[in-house]
PDB file with one MODEL, atoms N, CA, C and O in Angstrom:
MODEL        1
ATOM      1  N   UNK A   1      10.412   2.004  -8.359  1.00  0.00           N
ATOM      2  CA  UNK A   1      10.002   3.619  -8.077  1.00  0.00           C
ATOM      3  C   UNK A   1       8.827   4.507  -7.967  1.00  0.00           C
ATOM      4  O   UNK A   1       8.475   5.169  -8.943  1.00  0.00           O
ATOM      5  N   UNK A   2       8.424   4.545  -7.247  1.00  0.00           N
ATOM      6  CA  UNK A   2       6.785   5.194  -7.388  1.00  0.00           C
ATOM      7  C   UNK A   2       7.231   6.742  -7.444  1.00  0.00           C
ATOM      8  O   UNK A   2       8.289   7.199  -7.012  1.00  0.00           O
ATOM      9  N   UNK A   3       6.224   7.420  -8.050  1.00  0.00           N
ATOM     10  CA  UNK A   3       6.550   9.016  -8.770  1.00  0.00           C
ATOM     11  C   UNK A   3       5.061   9.482  -8.163  1.00  0.00           C
ATOM     12  O   UNK A   3       4.057   8.846  -8.484  1.00  0.00           O
ATOM     13  N   UNK A   4       4.995  10.464  -7.396  1.00  0.00           N
ATOM     14  CA  UNK A   4       4.118  11.308  -6.737  1.00  0.00           C
ATOM     15  C   UNK A   4       3.646  12.314  -6.956  1.00  0.00           C
ATOM     16  O   UNK A   4       3.819  13.112  -6.034  1.00  0.00           O
ATOM     17  N   UNK A   5       3.004  12.755  -7.920  1.00  0.00           N
ATOM     18  CA  UNK A   5       2.626  14.206  -8.453  1.00  0.00           C
ATOM     19  C   UNK A   5       2.614  15.139  -7.440  1.00  0.00           C
ATOM     20  O   UNK A   5       1.465  15.118  -6.998  1.00  0.00           O
ATOM     21  N   UNK A   6       3.287  15.972  -6.815  1.00  0.00           N
ATOM     22  CA  UNK A   6       2.969  16.959  -5.986  1.00  0.00           C
ATOM     23  C   UNK A   6       1.721  17.909  -5.528  1.00  0.00           C
ATOM     24  O   UNK A   6       1.484  18.628  -4.557  1.00  0.00           O
ATOM     25  N   UNK A   7       1.008  17.518  -6.795  1.00  0.00           N
ATOM     26  CA  UNK A   7      -0.199  18.239  -6.450  1.00  0.00           C
ATOM     27  C   UNK A   7      -1.516  16.961  -5.845  1.00  0.00           C
ATOM     28  O   UNK A   7      -2.710  17.203  -5.669  1.00  0.00           O
ATOM     29  N   UNK A   8      -0.959  15.912  -5.679  1.00  0.00           N
ATOM     30  CA  UNK A   8      -1.674  15.243  -5.040  1.00  0.00           C
ATOM     31  C   UNK A   8      -0.432  14.422  -4.122  1.00  0.00           C
ATOM     32  O   UNK A   8       0.037  13.364  -4.542  1.00  0.00           O
ATOM     33  N   UNK A   9       0.064  15.090  -2.736  1.00  0.00           N
ATOM     34  CA  UNK A   9       1.099  14.361  -2.583  1.00  0.00           C
ATOM     35  C   UNK A   9       0.334  13.975  -0.885  1.00  0.00           C
ATOM     36  O   UNK A   9       0.867  13.721   0.195  1.00  0.00           O
ATOM     37  N   UNK A  10      -0.857  14.063  -1.229  1.00  0.00           N
ATOM     38  CA  UNK A  10      -1.449  13.002   0.462  1.00  0.00           C
ATOM     39  C   UNK A  10      -1.676  12.007   0.003  1.00  0.00           C
ATOM     40  O   UNK A  10      -1.899  12.011  -1.208  1.00  0.00           O
ATOM     41  N   UNK A  11      -1.717  10.913   0.620  1.00  0.00           N
ATOM     42  CA  UNK A  11      -2.736  10.003   0.565  1.00  0.00           C
ATOM     43  C   UNK A  11      -1.982   9.008   1.238  1.00  0.00           C
ATOM     44  O   UNK A  11      -1.189   9.116   2.173  1.00  0.00           O
ATOM     45  N   UNK A  12      -2.573   7.497   0.258  1.00  0.00           N
ATOM     46  CA  UNK A  12      -2.244   5.985   0.544  1.00  0.00           C
ATOM     47  C   UNK A  12      -1.656   5.470  -1.096  1.00  0.00           C
ATOM     48  O   UNK A  12      -2.019   5.720  -2.245  1.00  0.00           O
ATOM     49  N   UNK A  13      -0.701   4.735  -0.556  1.00  0.00           N
ATOM     50  CA  UNK A  13      -0.052   4.343  -1.872  1.00  0.00           C
ATOM     51  C   UNK A  13       0.136   2.788  -1.333  1.00  0.00           C
ATOM     52  O   UNK A  13       0.479   2.622  -0.163  1.00  0.00           O
ATOM     53  N   UNK A  14      -0.055   1.826  -2.067  1.00  0.00           N
ATOM     54  CA  UNK A  14       0.313   0.586  -1.625  1.00  0.00           C
ATOM     55  C   UNK A  14       2.053   0.187  -2.075  1.00  0.00           C
ATOM     56  O   UNK A  14       2.403   0.456  -3.224  1.00  0.00           O
ATOM     57  N   UNK A  15       2.959  -0.384  -1.208  1.00  0.00           N
ATOM     58  CA  UNK A  15       4.201  -0.585  -1.852  1.00  0.00           C
ATOM     59  C   UNK A  15       4.465  -1.914  -1.227  1.00  0.00           C
ATOM     60  O   UNK A  15       4.131  -2.175  -0.071  1.00  0.00           O
ATOM     61  N   UNK A  16       5.107  -2.790  -2.065  1.00  0.00           N
ATOM     62  CA  UNK A  16       5.710  -4.155  -1.847  1.00  0.00           C
ATOM     63  C   UNK A  16       7.071  -4.199  -1.728  1.00  0.00           C
ATOM     64  O   UNK A  16       7.313  -3.320  -2.555  1.00  0.00           O
ATOM     65  N   UNK A  17       7.938  -4.477  -1.415  1.00  0.00           N
ATOM     66  CA  UNK A  17       9.650  -4.422  -1.615  1.00  0.00           C
ATOM     67  C   UNK A  17      10.394  -5.086  -0.297  1.00  0.00           C
ATOM     68  O   UNK A  17       9.988  -5.847   0.581  1.00  0.00           O
ATOM     69  N   UNK A  18      11.557  -4.506  -0.534  1.00  0.00           N
ATOM     70  CA  UNK A  18      12.045  -4.624   0.686  1.00  0.00           C
ATOM     71  C   UNK A  18      13.220  -3.790   1.353  1.00  0.00           C
ATOM     72  O   UNK A  18      14.078  -3.992   2.212  1.00  0.00           O
ATOM     73  N   UNK A  19      12.756  -2.572   0.382  1.00  0.00           N
ATOM     74  CA  UNK A  19      13.618  -1.208   0.969  1.00  0.00           C
ATOM     75  C   UNK A  19      12.434  -0.216   0.350  1.00  0.00           C
ATOM     76  O   UNK A  19      11.725  -0.468  -0.625  1.00  0.00           O
ATOM     77  N   UNK A  20      12.401   1.465   1.512  1.00  0.00           N
ATOM     78  CA  UNK A  20      11.834   2.126   1.260  1.00  0.00           C
ATOM     79  C   UNK A  20      12.472   3.564   1.479  1.00  0.00           C
ATOM     80  O   UNK A  20      12.811   3.978   2.588  1.00  0.00           O
ATOM     81  N   UNK A  21      12.598   4.297   0.264  1.00  0.00           N
ATOM     82  CA  UNK A  21      13.068   6.152   0.505  1.00  0.00           C
ATOM     83  C   UNK A  21      12.090   6.719   0.157  1.00  0.00           C
ATOM     84  O   UNK A  21      11.203   6.183  -0.508  1.00  0.00           O
ATOM     85  N   UNK A  22      12.082   7.715   0.483  1.00  0.00           N
ATOM     86  CA  UNK A  22      11.274   8.637   0.868  1.00  0.00           C
ATOM     87  C   UNK A  22      12.436  10.267  -0.078  1.00  0.00           C
ATOM     88  O   UNK A  22      13.247  10.913   0.585  1.00  0.00           O
ATOM     89  N   UNK A  23      12.268  10.449  -1.061  1.00  0.00           N
ATOM     90  CA  UNK A  23      12.899  12.194  -1.472  1.00  0.00           C
ATOM     91  C   UNK A  23      11.868  13.012  -2.191  1.00  0.00           C
ATOM     92  O   UNK A  23      10.755  12.843  -2.689  1.00  0.00           O
ATOM     93  N   UNK A  24      13.118  14.394  -1.946  1.00  0.00           N
ATOM     94  CA  UNK A  24      11.970  15.409  -2.459  1.00  0.00           C
ATOM     95  C   UNK A  24      13.014  16.434  -3.762  1.00  0.00           C
ATOM     96  O   UNK A  24      14.193  16.089  -3.680  1.00  0.00           O
ATOM     97  N   UNK A  25      12.889  17.040  -4.361  1.00  0.00           N
ATOM     98  CA  UNK A  25      13.868  18.385  -5.160  1.00  0.00           C
ATOM     99  C   UNK A  25      13.387  19.462  -4.367  1.00  0.00           C
ATOM    100  O   UNK A  25      13.785  20.590  -4.657  1.00  0.00           O
ATOM    101  N   UNK A  26      12.745  19.341  -3.592  1.00  0.00           N
ATOM    102  CA  UNK A  26      11.932  20.647  -2.954  1.00  0.00           C
ATOM    103  C   UNK A  26      13.182  20.946  -2.040  1.00  0.00           C
ATOM    104  O   UNK A  26      14.141  20.179  -1.949  1.00  0.00           O
ATOM    105  N   UNK A  27      13.053  22.265  -1.308  1.00  0.00           N
ATOM    106  CA  UNK A  27      14.081  22.139  -0.382  1.00  0.00           C
ATOM    107  C   UNK A  27      13.330  22.598   0.989  1.00  0.00           C
ATOM    108  O   UNK A  27      13.788  22.980   2.065  1.00  0.00           O
ATOM    109  N   UNK A  28      12.026  22.413   0.536  1.00  0.00           N
ATOM    110  CA  UNK A  28      10.963  22.672   1.587  1.00  0.00           C
ATOM    111  C   UNK A  28      11.071  21.223   2.747  1.00  0.00           C
ATOM    112  O   UNK A  28      10.953  20.079   2.308  1.00  0.00           O
ATOM    113  N   UNK A  29      11.345  21.551   4.474  1.00  0.00           N
ATOM    114  CA  UNK A  29      10.678  20.463   4.782  1.00  0.00           C
ATOM    115  C   UNK A  29       9.211  19.811   4.365  1.00  0.00           C
ATOM    116  O   UNK A  29       8.207  20.303   3.848  1.00  0.00           O
ATOM    117  N   UNK A  30       9.593  18.300   4.887  1.00  0.00           N
ATOM    118  CA  UNK A  30       8.266  17.261   4.989  1.00  0.00           C
ATOM    119  C   UNK A  30       8.379  16.569   5.345  1.00  0.00           C
ATOM    120  O   UNK A  30       9.502  16.069   5.414  1.00  0.00           O
ATOM    121  N   UNK A  31       6.847  15.761   6.065  1.00  0.00           N
ATOM    122  CA  UNK A  31       6.926  14.457   7.167  1.00  0.00           C
ATOM    123  C   UNK A  31       6.273  13.413   6.091  1.00  0.00           C
ATOM    124  O   UNK A  31       5.527  13.550   5.122  1.00  0.00           O
ATOM    125  N   UNK A  32       6.718  12.636   6.535  1.00  0.00           N
ATOM    126  CA  UNK A  32       6.605  11.193   6.374  1.00  0.00           C
ATOM    127  C   UNK A  32       5.880  10.205   6.896  1.00  0.00           C
ATOM    128  O   UNK A  32       6.399   9.904   7.971  1.00  0.00           O
ATOM    129  N   UNK A  33       4.834   9.472   6.655  1.00  0.00           N
ATOM    130  CA  UNK A  33       4.485   8.584   8.008  1.00  0.00           C
ATOM    131  C   UNK A  33       4.195   7.214   6.927  1.00  0.00           C
ATOM    132  O   UNK A  33       3.863   7.109   5.746  1.00  0.00           O
ATOM    133  N   UNK A  34       4.588   6.054   8.275  1.00  0.00           N
ATOM    134  CA  UNK A  34       4.819   4.910   7.238  1.00  0.00           C
ATOM    135  C   UNK A  34       4.348   3.558   7.867  1.00  0.00           C
ATOM    136  O   UNK A  34       4.940   3.172   8.874  1.00  0.00           O
ATOM    137  N   UNK A  35       3.368   2.837   7.372  1.00  0.00           N
ATOM    138  CA  UNK A  35       3.145   1.442   8.279  1.00  0.00           C
ATOM    139  C   UNK A  35       3.560   0.389   8.073  1.00  0.00           C
ATOM    140  O   UNK A  35       3.914   0.566   6.907  1.00  0.00           O
ATOM    141  N   UNK A  36       3.890  -0.937   8.357  1.00  0.00           N
ATOM    142  CA  UNK A  36       4.116  -1.898   7.869  1.00  0.00           C
ATOM    143  C   UNK A  36       3.370  -2.809   8.232  1.00  0.00           C
ATOM    144  O   UNK A  36       2.908  -2.922   9.367  1.00  0.00           O
ATOM    145  N   UNK A  37       3.173  -3.567   7.279  1.00  0.00           N
ATOM    146  CA  UNK A  37       2.256  -4.967   7.824  1.00  0.00           C
ATOM    147  C   UNK A  37       3.201  -5.875   7.213  1.00  0.00           C
ATOM    148  O   UNK A  37       3.757  -5.551   6.164  1.00  0.00           O
ATOM    149  N   UNK A  38       3.520  -7.412   7.992  1.00  0.00           N
ATOM    150  CA  UNK A  38       4.595  -7.937   7.356  1.00  0.00           C
ATOM    151  C   UNK A  38       3.656  -9.551   7.468  1.00  0.00           C
ATOM    152  O   UNK A  38       2.614  -9.627   8.119  1.00  0.00           O
ATOM    153  N   UNK A  39       4.178 -10.582   6.816  1.00  0.00           N
ATOM    154  CA  UNK A  39       3.821 -11.834   6.661  1.00  0.00           C
ATOM    155  C   UNK A  39       4.473 -12.804   6.453  1.00  0.00           C
ATOM    156  O   UNK A  39       5.201 -12.536   5.497  1.00  0.00           O
ATOM    157  N   UNK A  40       4.671 -13.941   6.840  1.00  0.00           N
ATOM    158  CA  UNK A  40       5.498 -15.090   6.472  1.00  0.00           C
ATOM    159  C   UNK A  40       4.866 -16.069   5.623  1.00  0.00           C
ATOM    160  O   UNK A  40       5.489 -17.069   5.264  1.00  0.00           O
TER     161      UNK A  40
ENDMDL
END
């Protein structure tokens, strides 16, 4: 799990794994953009 400080909630985070979930405890809507780079 990667927790992101709400004061620094913009930027780039590297992630390696087989699943991704994005969640907030706030009730305000938010936007998530992501890209996937895969290799074999």
